N, C-alpha and C positions, 0 to 999 in steps of 0.2 A: 504494499499499500504506500503510495507516494504521498509525502507531506508537502503541501504548497502553503507558504506563508503569504498571506494577503499583502503584508507590507513589502515583501520582495517583489511581488507581481505589480503593484501599483506605484512603488518607489516613494511613498509617503506614508505617514502614520495616521492619516484620516481618510476613511473610506466614505466619500460623500457624493461623488459625481456619477452620473449615469454612464459617462464614457469609461470611467475606470471599472464600473460594474460590467459593462459590455465586454471589456477586455478579459475580465475574470470569467465571465460566462463562456466566451469562446475557448478558453483554456479548459474549463471544466467539460464542455461539450466534446472537445477532441478526445479527452480521456474517457468519457462515457462511451463514445462511439467505438473506442478501442477496447471496451470492456475492462477498463482499468479503474480500480477503486482509489479514491482520493480522500486525504485528510486536508481540510481547509483550516489553516491555523490563523486565528485572529489576534495572536499575541502582538503586542506593541501597537495595536490599532486603538487610538485614543478617542476618535469620533467616528460614529457609524450612523448612516442615514438610511431611511427606507428607499430613497432614490437609488442609492448604490445597490442595496439588497434586491430591489425589484429587478434591476438589470442583471445582477450577478446570479441570484438564486431563483427569483420569480420566473425568469425566462425559461428555466429548465423545464417547468411545467408545460410549456408549449410543445415540447418534444418527448418528454418522459412522464411516466405515471409516478405516483407517490412511492410505490413499492421499489421501483427502479432507483429513484433518487435516494431513498433510505438505504438501499443496498450498496450504492456506489459512492455516497458522499457522507463523510463524517465531519462534524464541526468541532473544533477545539479552541480553548482559550477565549470563549465568548464571555464578555462581562455579563454579570447577572442582570444589570440594568438594560442590556441590549437584547436579552433573550426574548422579551416581548415584541421587539421589532421583527425578529425572525418569525415568530408565531403569526403576527399580523400579515407580513408579506406572503408567507406560504399559504395562509388561508385565503387571502385575496386572489393569489395566483391560481389556486385550485378552482375557486368559484369562477373566475374570469375565463380560464381556458376550458372549463367544462361546458360553458355556454357563451362563447365569445360573441356570436352574432346578436343574441338577445341582449347581452350586456352593452354592446356598442349601440344598439338601437335605443335602449332605455337611456343611455347617457346622452345620445344625440337628441332624443325627445326632451330630456330635462334641460338641455342647453338651448335648443332651437325651437322647442315646442312641438307637440305631436301634430302629425298631418291630419 
């Protein structure tokens, strides 16, 4: 099982941007496609946002189911205060990708009004 330190991947100790999250997603996706299990290590990460997590972790749900993600990805050294962010992101991603068209329609209706 390969250990990937988020700080080494994004070169800073704050995981806040969608771009950084996208780069982590691409790395995770490559490993998943090759059937490789990964430990994603959050040590030395001082700031973590849902924007980063949506891009890095949430996107995994567009291609993989919960069982595959649980089997291939282990998280380490996540601050207790950040664990709620992971829970929120994963729950939203599951809901979104389970019914993407309906979610986007309802969001569009809420913003632009229903036809």
